[in-house]
C-alpha atoms as one frame of an Amber mdcrd trajectory, in Angstrom:
protein
 341.359 150.559  98.544 342.189 151.242 101.822 340.169 149.575 104.570 339.883
 152.978 106.238 337.378 154.098 103.618 333.655 152.541 102.935 332.203 153.205
  99.585 328.654 153.990  99.362 326.625 154.157  96.232 323.322 154.858  94.646
 322.056 154.128  91.134 319.977 155.634  88.952 318.778 153.337  86.221 317.085
 154.760  82.654 314.986 152.225  81.117 313.382 152.946  78.090 310.081 151.637
  77.661 309.374 149.117  74.716 306.207 151.306  73.397 305.501 151.789  70.113
 304.856 155.209  70.416 306.228 158.300  72.723 305.119 159.255  76.227 303.164
 161.917  75.805 302.431 161.533  71.921 301.741 159.722  68.603 305.196 159.651
  67.608 306.838 156.330  66.759 310.158 155.093  68.850 311.881 152.803  66.435
 315.793 153.180  66.679 318.023 154.375  63.892 315.678 156.856  62.058 317.152
 159.672  59.825 317.555 162.688  62.419 314.221 164.658  63.099 311.771 162.322
  61.290 310.048 160.841  64.592 309.369 164.236  66.427 305.982 166.197  66.109
 304.690 168.874  67.470 303.997 167.652  70.962 307.680 166.369  71.009 308.959
 169.872  69.729 306.976 172.099  72.543 305.113 173.971  69.429 302.722 176.494
  71.215 299.054 175.353  72.221 299.632 171.546  72.062 298.444 169.296  74.933
 300.386 166.003  76.099 298.406 162.559  76.079 299.546 159.945  78.217 300.412
 156.704  76.727 298.530 153.920  78.821 300.942 151.316  77.782 303.717 153.078
  79.993 301.477 152.925  83.025 300.923 149.181  82.456 304.636 148.505  82.292
 305.520 150.768  84.972 302.866 148.950  87.446 304.469 145.321  85.979 307.991
 146.341  87.123 306.555 147.573  90.422 305.034 144.303  91.124 308.126 142.603
  90.114 310.075 144.322  93.055 307.601 143.783  95.774 307.038 147.956  95.632
 304.055 149.613  96.483 302.170 150.948  93.015 300.328 154.509  93.912 297.258
 154.812  93.761 297.991 158.361  92.397 300.747 159.580  90.836 301.370 163.138
  89.672 303.415 164.419  86.427 305.223 167.431  87.016 308.035 169.623  85.194
 311.128 170.059  85.808 312.637 172.882  84.307 316.228 174.012  82.809 317.252
 175.167  79.423 319.116 173.069  77.083 319.359 172.598  73.175 318.174 169.345
  73.015 315.014 170.092  75.547 312.786 172.231  73.121 310.158 172.509  75.650
 312.347 173.903  78.143 311.307 171.699  80.948 311.297 168.135  80.888 308.152
 165.738  81.906 308.976 163.719  84.910 307.697 162.892  88.159 308.861 163.749
  91.822 306.778 163.950  94.725 304.187 161.242  93.543 306.223 158.569  91.514
 304.212 155.654  90.268 306.441 153.073  91.920 307.697 153.035  95.790 309.592
 151.218  98.021 310.523 148.034  96.532 313.463 145.785  96.744 316.036 142.796
  95.041 318.503 140.524  96.330 322.078 140.408  94.415 325.627 138.158  95.713
 328.070 139.782  97.373 331.394 139.196  97.482 331.037 136.674 100.068 328.391
 134.850  98.266 325.844 136.091 100.720 322.491 136.996  99.521 322.155 141.173
  99.896 318.967 142.497  99.590 318.912 146.416  97.726 316.353 149.143  98.493
 314.845 150.283  95.800 313.631 153.803  96.543 310.831 154.709  93.738 310.693
 154.362  90.341 308.633 157.127  88.319 307.886 157.285  84.912 309.461 160.561
  82.488 310.461 161.341  79.015 313.687 161.386  77.465 315.169 164.881  75.952
 316.770 164.468  72.231 320.544 164.268  71.513 323.292 166.676  70.655 324.833
 165.811  67.839 328.731 167.249  67.466 330.835 164.666  65.177 330.855 165.266
  61.494 329.544 169.081  61.475 332.991 170.657  61.995 332.780 173.774  64.472
 328.633 173.315  65.021 326.609 171.435  66.759 323.336 169.127  65.515 320.335
 168.358  67.739 318.133 165.328  66.631 315.062 165.304  68.098 313.717 161.837
  67.788 314.228 160.629  71.222 312.636 163.664  72.690 309.388 162.239  74.473
 310.499 158.666  74.645 309.279 157.327  77.320 311.818 156.312  80.253 311.285
 154.690  83.663 314.084 156.017  86.538 314.729 153.374  89.064 316.415 154.862
  91.853 318.068 152.446  94.301 318.840 153.102  98.194 322.471 153.766  98.591
 322.621 150.616  99.902 325.557 149.513  97.427 329.280 148.938  98.775 331.383
 148.462  95.676 331.504 148.678  92.008 331.232 145.029  91.490 327.741 144.941
  93.751 326.589 148.087  91.764 327.252 145.513  88.627 325.216 143.086  90.666
 322.282 145.399  90.635 322.052 146.659  87.176 322.350 143.459  85.299 319.378
 142.453  88.257 317.248 144.881  86.518 318.452 144.572  83.501 317.143 141.039
  84.067 313.587 141.640  85.082 312.957 144.426  82.490 313.664 142.135  79.587
 311.915 139.618  81.519 308.854 141.336  81.878 309.251 142.962  78.119 309.206
 146.490  79.155 312.116 147.485  77.803 315.034 145.819  75.284 317.443 146.663
  77.718 320.038 147.448  74.749 322.827 149.438  75.889 324.531 150.156  72.797
 321.440 152.069  71.849 320.865 154.036  75.295 317.576 151.751  75.932 319.642
 151.074  79.573 321.839 153.306  80.935 322.752 154.521  84.607 323.988 157.201
  86.486 326.012 156.462  89.498 325.868 158.224  92.763 329.857 157.664  94.826
 330.557 158.743  97.907 332.843 157.340 100.228 333.292 157.814 104.323 335.655
 156.824 107.267 334.952 153.106 108.034 332.292 153.056 110.518 330.750 156.746
 110.366 326.906 157.145 109.742 326.863 160.178 107.925 327.457 159.877 104.040
 330.341 161.730 102.321 329.855 164.273  99.440 328.944 162.391  96.604 329.701
 163.000  93.024 327.265 161.668  90.523 328.673 159.777  87.329 326.705 160.775
  84.303 325.587 157.879  80.944 326.830 154.859  81.807 326.277 152.585  79.173
 328.223 149.778  79.638 328.676 147.084  82.609 332.374 147.053  82.304 332.298
 151.094  82.112 330.013 151.286  85.012 332.633 149.328  87.240 335.739 151.206
  86.004 334.182 154.444  86.162 332.777 153.894  89.956 336.499 152.735  91.067
 338.519 155.603  89.373 335.820 157.957  91.137 336.559 156.076  94.299 340.421
 156.359  94.023 339.847 159.797  93.202 337.681 160.988  95.842 340.030 158.611
  98.828 343.247 160.509  97.376 341.198 163.935  97.183 340.353 163.722 101.042
 343.971 161.997 102.109 345.955 164.961 100.793 343.627 167.425 102.965 341.158
 168.342  99.874 337.188 168.203 100.041 335.232 166.453  97.402 332.107 168.935
  95.555 329.001 167.607  95.022 328.663 167.786  91.201 328.381 166.100  87.980
 331.458 163.988  86.568 331.828 162.572  83.161 334.112 159.023  82.624 336.088
 159.579  79.392 337.055 155.578  78.416 339.757 156.547  76.012 341.720 158.736
  79.017 340.224 155.791  82.033 339.259 159.001  83.915 336.591 160.671  85.219
 335.913 164.854  84.686 334.029 167.428  85.987 330.629 168.328  83.917 329.232
 170.811  86.062 328.237 171.747  89.517 325.306 168.966  90.647 321.816 170.865
  90.705 319.368 169.797  93.399 315.640 169.422  92.873 314.431 173.014  93.788
 317.025 174.140  90.949 314.714 172.966  88.196 312.126 174.413  89.948 309.374
 171.408  89.764 305.932 172.017  89.774 302.897 169.723  88.686 301.917 169.634
  84.890 298.722 171.775  84.563 298.085 169.585  81.393 298.257 166.291  82.524
 295.964 165.296  84.945 296.630 162.934  88.330 297.213 159.284  87.210 294.647
 157.109  89.280 294.857 153.352  89.173 292.744 151.059  90.588 293.101 147.710
  92.123 291.424 146.309  89.334 294.083 147.655  86.694 296.809 146.450  88.985
 295.098 142.797  89.488 294.988 142.612  85.814 298.156 143.466  85.121 299.427
 140.995  87.818 297.479 138.565  86.225 299.974 138.808  83.001 303.178 138.444
  84.669 305.995 136.091  83.037 307.308 133.950  85.739 310.533 136.020  87.553
 314.113 134.959  87.278 314.570 134.224  90.902 311.324 131.955  90.917 312.198
 130.365  87.446 316.322 129.695  89.250 314.593 127.830  91.655 312.177 125.678
  89.887 315.124 124.986  87.383 316.562 123.407  90.314 314.364 121.414  91.656
 312.487 120.710  88.730 315.342 119.590  86.512 317.758 118.992  89.191 320.355
 121.487  88.099 323.649 122.593  90.016 322.419 126.284  91.301 325.062 127.869
  89.239 323.423 126.426  85.915 320.186 127.106  86.551 321.370 131.176  87.352
 323.067 130.606  84.138 320.309 129.747  82.394 317.825 132.164  84.079 319.983
 135.126  83.022 318.095 135.550  80.025 314.448 134.801  79.153 315.114 133.824
  75.761 317.771 131.740  76.961 315.421 129.820  79.555 313.236 128.930  76.778
 315.200 127.409  74.621 316.489 125.743  77.303 312.929 124.092  78.360 312.691
 123.484  74.634 315.438 121.070  74.495 314.551 119.512  77.719 311.029 119.188
  76.036 312.007 117.008  72.993 314.789 115.056  74.808 314.750 111.707  76.997
 318.352 112.691  78.543 318.986 113.942  81.912 318.337 117.562  82.047 322.258
 118.076  83.420 323.307 116.769  80.010 321.157 119.521  78.034 322.319 122.198
  80.366 325.956 121.928  79.778 325.245 121.681  76.268 322.938 124.723  76.084
 326.041 126.411  78.606 329.048 125.388  77.213 328.982 124.453  73.630 325.932
 126.592  72.470 326.862 129.681  74.409 330.226 129.312  73.143 329.284 129.452
  69.760 326.908 132.421  69.881 329.694 134.201  71.771 332.692 133.333  69.355
 330.270 134.417  65.906 328.505 137.304  68.103 324.880 136.162  68.077 322.572
 136.595  70.436 320.233 133.488  71.353 317.146 134.442  69.057 319.809 133.982
  66.435 320.825 130.834  66.744 321.965 128.426  64.071 320.503 125.124  65.629
 317.083 125.239  66.790 315.997 123.714  70.445 314.405 120.459  68.531 318.017
 119.971  66.574 320.230 120.193  70.064 318.140 117.896  71.456 318.480 115.275
  68.404 322.461 115.463  69.087 321.656 114.995  73.026 319.461 111.903  72.181
 322.577 110.285  70.212 324.782 111.302  72.870 322.434 110.068  75.341 321.518
 106.498  73.259 325.275 105.897  72.817 325.075 106.450  69.203 327.979 108.854
  69.439 330.734 109.711  71.995 330.683 113.204  73.906 333.934 113.836  71.750
 332.030 113.343  68.714 329.253 114.862  69.331 331.514 118.229  69.726 332.384
 117.154  65.804 328.623 117.041  65.016 327.755 120.216  66.812 330.142 122.247
  64.682 329.001 120.722  61.693 325.285 121.337  62.250 326.436 125.097  63.214
 327.758 125.387  59.965 324.170 124.005  58.369 325.579 120.545  57.690 321.685
 119.050  59.179 320.457 117.154  61.685 322.446 115.661  64.338 321.134 111.976
  62.597 322.106 113.664  59.119 325.828 114.690  59.929 326.091 111.353  61.939
 325.031 109.596  58.780 327.169 111.588  55.988 330.807 111.344  57.853 329.856
 107.830  59.324 330.967 108.955  63.009 328.099 105.856  64.508 330.142 105.197
  67.805 331.538 101.759  67.753 329.880  99.835  70.498 330.528  96.166  69.362
 332.665  94.626  72.529 334.448  92.529  70.202 335.805  94.968  67.495 336.736
  97.140  70.310 338.447  93.961  72.349 340.490  93.688  68.472 341.919  97.147
  68.888 342.839  97.033  72.419 344.667  93.910  71.861 346.297  95.649  69.082
 347.584  98.610  71.435 348.570  95.932  73.918 350.853  94.105  72.363 352.511
  97.268  70.402 353.505  98.913  73.826 354.934  96.714  75.902 357.229  98.968
  77.904 353.567 101.195  79.214 352.389  97.676  79.533 354.857  96.706  82.352
 354.904 100.535  84.129 351.114 100.415  84.461 351.309  96.134  85.745 354.140
  97.551  88.375 351.389 100.021  89.627 351.661 103.364  87.097 347.788 103.480
  87.084 347.836 106.826  85.621 348.733 105.399  82.149 345.548 104.048  81.561
 345.068 107.340  80.068 347.632 106.657  77.149 346.042 103.498  76.332 342.717
 105.252  75.757 344.167 107.758  73.976 345.930 105.085  71.758 342.542 103.024
  71.149 340.723 106.265  70.727 343.214 107.360  68.439 343.082 103.869  66.391
 339.475 103.780  66.012 339.181 107.501  65.258 337.237 108.735  68.249 334.659
 106.400  67.581 334.928 104.002  70.282 332.640 104.103  73.337 334.485 105.545
  76.007 333.069 103.678  78.582 333.586  99.814  76.969 337.185 101.258  75.888
 338.080 101.901  79.811 336.521  98.573  81.379 338.023  96.376  78.775 341.458
  97.797  79.046 341.600  97.701  82.453 340.405  93.876  82.264 343.267  93.090
  80.278 346.075  94.565  81.135 345.034  93.405  84.912 345.163  90.078  83.793
């Protein structure tokens, strides 16, 4: 991108709230049901039916507001957002406009220079989701599935404080982590539980006035968000530099063609003819309710990360990785509770081999094949020198494949580390005797050859000799 242009981005994130029933009806919200089996008369917009607010969505929205240091409104109002589309049976969507439940929050991301950057959160408001139009497998027709109609959403709107696609992704990941820590959304992007619209514009560097923005709709993966924003930025700059003008519109990202395409002109709030919903009373929240919610708040990611560094003496980057997911952080702390080994050793195994195995097998931490107690057992055997770190990797893989605990695998495979100095000395003597040329080179000053001798000893002992003892004994004998 040319240095002459500044990118301005604001995100509207839609997080599906993890309630068992919908926001204004008792219909279930479970994913994957047969089309139109989870929509009742309220969801279908039948005349004469009345919506009833689900109290749980108010609690969840309040919890989110507290987590980002926002103001939780003592009084908020639901409004009707009027538009006509086949998947919107009532002809309007119930949302919040002028009086949202959450306003004026903030969170912090790390920018490209490694500095902490504040991102303002303008508001977070409650609304119902629409249904879904289905076009595949229906020949020339389209189908409508209203299972999602009435599903509760929290729409989280940022200030236009983001200056790159990478910052946008970092911000969205931060929100994703927070809603999952709080337990108010499962954050499943494949199922549509967490998605965003990105408002993107460019302006000449140094200009105060914002450029004309285009809205990229329904981005549902971090990778697509970054790609779509970068493509749209390039499109806008090319358009302006060629003498054209950016028009305010809604655009779709086509991942197959790697391009954004115009969908429709962008509506303003007055196009939707908002007015307060006459069937729903204003939401009145007491201070007692807010404090009761505050009392149930879990430790949040930033606080947990700082505690991991302070309490467990972890490196900052490692603490950040371990606290990016609440289940992963809980797993790590369970390992720590079951071992006397230094915390950094346990962290290395969770971040390294365990995370690698999960990624390789496409599993989440909740589906891990080695329990925290079992991994602690492996760490203990490394710490007490029963096995070396290298042998531990073999043990780990055997445990992952279901061969039992670390002790079971070590016993069954005869992997116990050799720590008998006299046994190691005998192997060292043999290696030195077999390699007189390398001995002469080492003694002539080629110190790096120590690795060659260590490798030979480990080969002779099938990796079971204690590496520290091997190194020391080799150095003593070669120098003498």
